[in-house]
C-alpha positions as CSV (number, residue, x, y, z in Angstrom):
1,M,0.0,0.0,0.0
2,W,2.9,2.4,0.8
3,Y,5.3,1.2,-1.8
4,N,4.2,3.8,-4.3
5,D,4.9,6.6,-1.7
6,I,8.2,5.0,-0.8
7,A,9.2,4.9,-4.5
8,K,8.0,8.5,-5.1
9,Y,10.0,9.9,-2.2
10,G,13.1,8.0,-3.4
11,F,12.6,9.2,-6.9
12,L,12.1,12.8,-5.7
13,A,15.2,12.6,-3.5
14,N,17.2,11.4,-6.4
15,A,15.8,14.2,-8.6
16,K,16.7,16.9,-6.1
17,S,20.2,15.7,-5.9
18,G,20.4,16.2,-9.7
19,N,20.8,12.6,-10.7
20,T,17.6,12.2,-12.5
21,V,16.7,14.0,-15.7
22,T,13.0,13.4,-15.6
23,E,11.2,15.4,-12.9
24,L,8.1,14.2,-11.1
25,S,5.0,16.3,-11.3
26,S,2.9,17.1,-8.2
27,S,0.6,14.2,-9.0
28,P,1.6,10.6,-8.2
29,K,2.1,9.9,-11.9
30,A,5.1,11.1,-13.8
31,T,4.8,13.3,-16.8
32,Q,4.9,11.1,-19.9
33,T,7.7,12.7,-21.9
34,D,7.7,10.1,-24.7
35,K,3.9,9.9,-25.1
36,P,1.3,12.4,-26.4
37,T,-0.9,14.0,-23.7
38,D,-4.0,14.1,-25.8
39,L,-6.9,11.6,-25.5
40,G,-5.0,9.1,-27.7
41,G,-2.0,9.3,-25.4
42,V,-4.1,8.7,-22.4
43,M,-5.7,5.7,-24.0
44,I,-2.3,4.3,-24.9
45,G,-1.2,4.8,-21.3
46,I,-4.2,3.0,-20.0
47,A,-3.9,0.2,-22.5
48,E,-0.2,-0.1,-21.6
49,Q,-1.0,-0.4,-17.9
50,V,-3.7,-3.0,-18.5
51,Y,-1.3,-5.0,-20.7
52,S,1.5,-4.7,-18.1
53,V,-0.8,-6.1,-15.4
54,L,-1.9,-8.9,-17.7
55,L,1.7,-9.7,-18.7
56,L,2.9,-9.8,-15.1
57,N,0.0,-12.0,-14.1
58,V,0.8,-14.5,-16.8
59,F,4.5,-14.3,-15.8
60,F,3.5,-15.0,-12.2
61,L,1.5,-18.0,-13.4
62,E,4.6,-19.2,-15.3
63,V,6.7,-18.8,-12.1
64,F,4.1,-20.8,-10.1
65,V,4.1,-23.6,-12.7
66,T,7.8,-24.0,-12.9
67,G,7.9,-24.8,-9.2
68,Y,6.3,-28.1,-10.0
69,I,8.8,-29.2,-12.6
70,P,10.9,-32.1,-11.2
71,Y,14.6,-31.7,-10.6
72,I,15.1,-28.2,-12.1
73,G,11.8,-26.6,-11.1
74,K,13.1,-25.1,-7.8
75,V,16.1,-23.6,-9.6
76,L,13.9,-22.1,-12.3
77,N,11.4,-20.9,-9.8
78,F,14.2,-19.2,-7.8
79,L,15.5,-17.4,-10.9
80,L,12.1,-16.4,-12.2
81,L,11.1,-15.1,-8.8
82,S,14.3,-13.1,-8.6
83,W,13.5,-11.4,-11.9
84,M,9.9,-10.8,-10.9
85,Y,10.8,-9.1,-7.6
86,A,13.5,-7.0,-9.4
87,Y,11.0,-6.0,-12.0
88,Y,8.5,-5.0,-9.4
89,C,11.1,-2.9,-7.6
90,F,12.2,-1.0,-10.7
91,E,8.7,-0.7,-12.1
92,Y,7.9,2.1,-9.7
93,K,10.8,4.2,-10.9
94,W,10.0,3.4,-14.5
95,N,6.4,4.6,-14.1
96,F,7.6,7.8,-12.5
97,S,10.1,8.3,-15.3
98,G,7.5,7.8,-18.0
99,L,9.4,4.9,-19.6
100,S,7.2,2.9,-22.0
101,L,6.6,-0.8,-21.4
102,D,8.6,-1.8,-24.5
103,K,11.6,0.1,-23.3
104,R,11.3,-1.4,-19.8
105,L,11.1,-4.9,-21.1
106,D,14.0,-4.4,-23.6
107,F,16.2,-2.9,-20.9
108,F,15.3,-5.6,-18.4
109,E,15.9,-8.5,-20.8
110,S,19.2,-6.9,-22.0
111,N,20.4,-6.7,-18.4
112,W,19.0,-9.9,-17.1
113,A,22.1,-10.8,-15.0
114,F,21.9,-7.5,-13.0
115,F,18.2,-8.0,-12.3
116,A,18.7,-11.6,-11.3
117,G,21.3,-10.5,-8.7
118,F,19.1,-7.6,-7.6
119,G,16.1,-9.8,-6.8
120,N,18.1,-12.6,-5.1
121,P,18.2,-11.3,-1.5
122,C,14.4,-11.1,-1.4
123,I,14.0,-14.6,-2.7
124,L,16.6,-16.1,-0.4
125,A,14.4,-15.4,2.5
126,I,11.5,-17.3,0.9
127,F,13.6,-20.4,0.1
128,F,15.5,-20.7,3.4
129,F,13.2,-19.6,6.1
130,S,9.8,-20.8,7.3
131,P,6.8,-19.0,5.7
132,L,6.2,-16.8,8.8
133,V,9.8,-15.7,9.0
134,S,10.1,-15.2,5.3
135,Y,7.0,-13.0,5.2
136,G,8.5,-10.9,7.9
137,V,11.9,-10.6,6.2
138,M,10.1,-9.7,2.9
139,A,8.1,-7.1,4.7
140,I,11.3,-5.4,5.7
141,L,13.4,-6.0,2.5
142,F,11.0,-5.2,-0.2
143,P,10.3,-1.6,0.7
144,L,14.1,-1.1,1.0
145,F,14.6,-2.6,-2.4
146,V,11.9,-0.4,-3.9
147,L,13.6,2.6,-2.3
148,T,17.0,1.5,-3.6
149,A,15.6,0.9,-7.1
150,S,13.7,4.2,-7.3
151,G,16.7,6.2,-6.0
152,S,19.3,4.5,-8.1
153,D,20.8,5.4,-11.4
154,A,21.3,1.8,-12.3
155,D,20.1,2.3,-15.9
156,K,22.7,5.0,-16.5
157,L,25.5,3.0,-14.9
158,I,24.6,-0.2,-16.8
159,T,24.4,1.7,-20.1
160,S,27.8,3.4,-19.5
161,Q,29.5,0.1,-18.6
162,R,28.0,-1.6,-21.7
163,R,29.6,1.0,-23.9
164,K,33.0,0.2,-22.4
165,W,32.5,-3.5,-23.2
166,D,32.0,-2.9,-26.9
167,G,29.5,-5.6,-27.4
168,A,31.3,-8.2,-25.3
169,G,28.5,-8.3,-22.7
170,L,25.7,-10.7,-22.3
171,R,23.1,-11.1,-24.9
172,R,19.4,-10.3,-24.5
173,L,17.5,-13.0,-22.8
174,P,13.7,-13.2,-23.7
175,I,12.5,-13.6,-20.2
176,F,9.0,-12.3,-20.8
177,S,8.5,-13.9,-24.3
178,V,6.2,-16.7,-23.1
179,A,4.1,-14.3,-21.0
180,D,4.1,-11.8,-23.9
181,Y,2.9,-14.5,-26.4
182,L,0.2,-15.7,-24.0
183,S,-0.9,-12.2,-23.2
184,M,-1.3,-11.3,-26.9
C-alpha cells in the first residue's frame, strides 16, 4: 500500500540531488515525456498499464508452474522469482520516469544478470526460512529494495558500462517472451 509513496520519495530525493533528468509532477504519476498528452496518449497509457498487469500475471503463473517441474523446477522458480521481484522494484521508478513498457522490457531483458542479482536477496528469505519468518523478512526487505531501485541510477550506470565492453557483454534473454505471447 505504501510502496508507491516510498518509491515516489526515493525518486524525488534522487531528482533533487540532480541525478535524474525526468522530474516528477505534483501528482503521483510522472509526466509522460515520450507519449502524447491528448486523448489518444491517455488511451495508450491505460492500455499499456492493463497490458502490463496482464503480462505480469501471466509471468507469475509461469513462475508458479515452474515450481512443480521435477529436478530443475526449484532452480527455475528461484531465478524467475528473482527477476519478478527485481522488475516489481524497478517498475515504480520506470512509471515515474514515464518509460514505455517496450523500453522497460527491452532494458530488463538486455540486463537480465543484473536484475537476477538484484532480486536474489528477497527470494533467499523465501527459500531458506519458514513462511512466517520469510514474510517478515520480505516485509522489511521489499520496501528497502523499492527505495533502492527508485533512488538509483542503475540504468545510466549499466548503459555506461555496456559502452565500455564494446559488445562483449551478455546477450538479450527473452524472459517475458512466453508471458508476452500468451498475453497477446
